[in-house]
Phi, psi and omega in degrees: 000142186248115172263147175279149179298327182295315178300311178307313186293317178302315177297318181299324184274337179305134175273143181301326186288337174286338182259331185306316182298333176288325178294309177304314172302319183300306186285322182295321185294332177258020167090010180260170184248161170303325177296321170298316178297324177290324175303313177301321180286327178295318177303315181288317190255337187090003186274123176279186188297317186300304180300317176304309181300326173296315174301318173303308184301313181289352183059041181298141173289164178297332176296317177288328183292317188270343173292322180277348186276156164250099193296140181294135185301341175264005175309329181292355177270355168282119182218170184120181181258137170217127177065029180087356184245142175274111185308321184284359181254349184291129183274328177285120186299317178293317177301325181291313175310316179300310182295326180302311183300310179304317179296313181299318175302317179297315175299325174295311175292340181271002174091006184294149178299146181299319184297330177286317180299312185279008173058044176249356186228000000 
C-alpha cells in the first residue's frame, strides 16, 4: 500500500483529544460504553484511565500518543479494512497504529465480543 506523506503527516499532527469524543459518540450510539472503549484503548496502548486522561488534557498528537504507548504484542493480529485501507498493509508505522485503534473502535461499535476485539479468543 502506498500512503502519501501528506496523509501520514496529517495523522501524526492530529490530536488524540480531537478524535476521542468521536470514538465515544460512535460506541455509545451503538449501545457500548466508555468503559469498554477505554478497555480497548488500554489493551492496545497500555494506557490506564489516568494516563489516557493526561494525554487528552495535554492535547497529545497521535505521534506523541503512540510514542508513549506500549503497543500490545498481539496488535499485529488486527486485520481488515478501515477507512478504505487494509490495516495490515499500511507501511507507515504510526498511520498503521492509528488505524489499529480505529479498527478496534469500529469492531466495538459493531457489537463484536470483547474477547474477539482484544484478540484473546
